[in-house]
N, C-alpha and C positions, 0 to 999 in steps of 0.2 A: 659402469659407467650406471650413476646414479639419476632413476628420472625425475627432473625438476617436478614442483610442485607446479600444476598452473593456479594463476593469479586471480583475484576476485571481480567478476564477471563489472560488481558499481567497486569502488571505495570512495568513503563520504570525512571529509579530514572538519574541525569547524564548520560547521556548515550553519550561517543567520542568516533568518530573514525581520528587516526591520522596515515600520511602517514609522511617516512621520504622525506625528497627533498634536490638538490645540495644548497636552498634558510636557509635550516634549517626544523621545523616540521611543517605540514601544516594539522591543525586539521580541517578537511571534516563538521565533528558533533560534536557543543561544547556545552555540557549542555544538550541535551533534555530528555524533561520529560513528561507524560501522562501515563492515565489509555484508556483500554480500556474496554467497557463491549460487551452485545451482542447488536452491534451499529453497525452504517455504520459512522467510523471518519472519514472524509477529512483532507490529509494533502495538503495544496498548499502553492508555493513560484516559482522564477524564475527557470528556469536550473541554475544546481552549486547551489541551496541550502541546500541541502543535502535532500532534499526527499529521493531519492530512497537507497541513501545511510545507511541514518534509517531503512528501511526494511531489506535490506542485512546486516543491523549488526545483529536485531534480528533475522537474518536465520542464523547464524557465516559465511553469505558467502562471508566476508571480508579479502583477503588471507594476509600473509605476504607476504612483510616487514606492510603490514597494523595492525592496532592494534587499539583492542577495546574496552574501559573498561567503566563504570558503577560502581555508588555502589549500585545498585539493578539494575534485570533483570530479573523476576520472572513469570511466566507461569501458571498459575490458583495455585502459591502461592509457586512454585517449581522454582529456581535457574537453567534460559539456560544462565546465562552468560560465555562463553568460555567453551561451555564442549569439556570433549573427541570428536572426530569425529564421534565414533561408537554410546556415548551414543546421540549426536545432532541428527544422522540420522535415532534416534527413533521418533523425534521428528516434524522432515522439513520434509515435504512430508503429513505423516501422520495425524498431526494435528495442524502443521503453513502449510500453503501451500501459495507461490508464482505466479502471473500467472505475464509474464514480458510484460511487453512494444511495444513488435514485432513479430506477430506467427512468420517469415518467421527467424530469429536467434532463436530461442525458440525450434522449432520441426528440425528433422532430416530429413536432405532431401532426404535421400538414403534409408530409412525406410516407410513404410505401417503409413496412421495416426493410425489406429487399432492397430498392434503391438504397438508402442509406447505409448499410453493408459497402454494395455496389461501388458506393459513391468514395465512401472510406479507403475505399484496396484500391483504387485505380490510382488515390490521389498519392498512399504511401505507397505503389510497385510502377504503375507507367501503364500497367498493363490494363487491354480494352477491352468493351463492355462484354463480350462472349465469354471470356474470361473470368473477367471477374464475379459475372452471374452465377457461372459453374464455381466459380470457390467460395462464394455464398450461400453456395444450395449444401456445397461439400462441410462450412463449419456450421450450419444450422440441424444439421446430422449429425458432429463432430458433438455438440452441448445437447443431442439428444431431446432434438425437439422430433415430435411423430410425424406431424407432416409438414416437411417443410416444404413445398408448394402452398399449400395456403396461408404457412404465417409470412413469406414471402411476399405475399398482397397483399399483408393486413396493413393497419396503419395501429398504430404505439396505445393507441388507448380499447384498440378491438381484445390486445395478448393482458395477458393474467400480470400480476409481479413477479411472477418467479421467469416466467416468460419471456418478461420484458427484461429481466435480470439478465436473463440467458444469449439473447440477442448480443445485449451489449458485450459480454465475453465473445461470442460469436465475433463480433465488428473486430473488439482490441486484436484477436488473433488470429485472425487471419494473415495476416503478414507475415507471422510466423515471429512476433519479435524474442527476443533474449530474456529480458524481462517484463512482469505483469506487474505494477502496485493496484493493488486489489481494496478499494477505502471502503469503506462497512456494507462487502457485497451482499449482506446476509441481512441485514438489520431489518429493511420488511418487509420479511420475507417469514412464512408460519413453518414450526417444526422440519415437517418433512416436506417438505419442496426446500429447503436449509440444509438441509444433508445431503440432498441431491444435487443443488449446485457445489458444495463442496466438493464432492468424490469425483466431478464433471472437470473442475477445478485440477483434482488433484491430482487424476489422470493426465488431462492434458499439457500439467507439470512434469509429472516424472517422465511421461512418452514424453515431450522435445527438450526434455531436459534445461528447462529453464530458469530463471532464479524469479521467488513471488515474497513480495513485498505487502503482508495482509495486516489490511489496519482495524483496527476493532477496538471497540469496549469488551466483549465478552472472555474473561478470564480464560471461562472453564473451556471456551469453542478452543477459545486460542491453544490454550494445556494440549489437546486433541488432536488440533490438525497440525502446528508448525512444528518447525525443528527448532529455534530458538525464539528468544522476547525480549525485545527492551520495552522497557519502563520509562513511560515519560510523564514528566511533572512541569507544568511551569515555564516547556517550551525546550528542555532537556534532558539527556537518558540517566537518572540514577541509579538502573541499574541491567546487568545483564547478564542473563542465563539458559538454559536447553530448559523447550518447552516441558521436560519431564519434568523437571524439577522446582517449574513456577508455583505449587504448593508448597513451598519450603524455601519461597523465597527469603532471604532478610532483612530490607530494606524495610522500615516502617511502615513507607508510604503501602511498596506492596504489598505488606501482609493487612495494612487497613483496608485493601479494594478488597483483595480476598475474605474476609473479614468480614464485610460489607455484602455479601452472598448468601443469600439462599442456600439449605443444604435440604439435599432431601435424606441423607444418613445422620446427619447433625443436627437436625430441627430444633428451634430455638425458638420463647416467645418472643424475643426482642433482641434488631440487630444493631449491628454494634454502625456507631455514627465514625465517619472517618474525620480525624482530628487531622486539622493541618499546619505542618512545625514550618517559621521562616526559615531555618537554614536548609531544608529539602530545597527552596526556590535561591540562595543565594550562597552559600555554603562549601565548601570544597566536597568534591565528590573524593567516594569511597575507592581507589584503586583496587578493594577485593570483593565488590560488586561489580567495579564496571573495569573489563581491561587500561590500566595506567596508562599502553601507550596508544587508546584512542581520545584520552581527555588532558594532551600535553599543552597544547593550546589553550587549556577556559583559565581566567584568570584565576581564578579561586586557587587554580592548582589542584594536587588531593592533599589529604590528609594521610 
């Protein structure tokens, strides 16, 4: 008897996020589909392409009048689409966590760092205060904070940006989630700190066997750090490929993003300007670039 392959941690089909406006309904996410295993999945695109909104929709963080629909959104085989808030709280933070872009806006400025980690852990697990404090100290050590006792008692404004990001990672991983969504976790960090934070995330994901959704603008970083990449444009995925093949991408949008980046090995006097085409937004998706099984529900079909 042959062993069956385990299913994906997260399976999303035809995810859409829409907001009513005076000009009509605006779709911020349009027909996004993907599967996430125990891997590092990069999500890349310009600002406004729907990357962060996709992560928020998965966690049920899109509030009315925003509307989230999908033909399927399952976590470990069970639907999490538009769960009642009480049921979603059993998933959000405890089993799927999200590290927001800037710790300055995610941490409470009037609470000590340790108290925030303890409070989040207790809400997610129901642990007592002593156990939660011990867990908080363990997580601060896990993200390589040298003096966890001092940092535990510090306020957010007393720590650097890199340490603030480590604190957020510690808080989000304290409950041992199966999936971590990291939204631009290194955008505000300098190169040396960014490398350290990525190494911490990589070690934690590898050791725990988690799935990671890594949202970023930095194509070079994603190519080095992730296993697979989704390229998003105007709310939908236009290309999916292995991260190691990113610099050989075939979609003209992905090629344009790559050509607009400076390269030390091939310096140019003037960088290329990305040209956008109408068909990228509303034209049919190419099954050679995106798994056809993932786009059956999109009205434009495939060509």
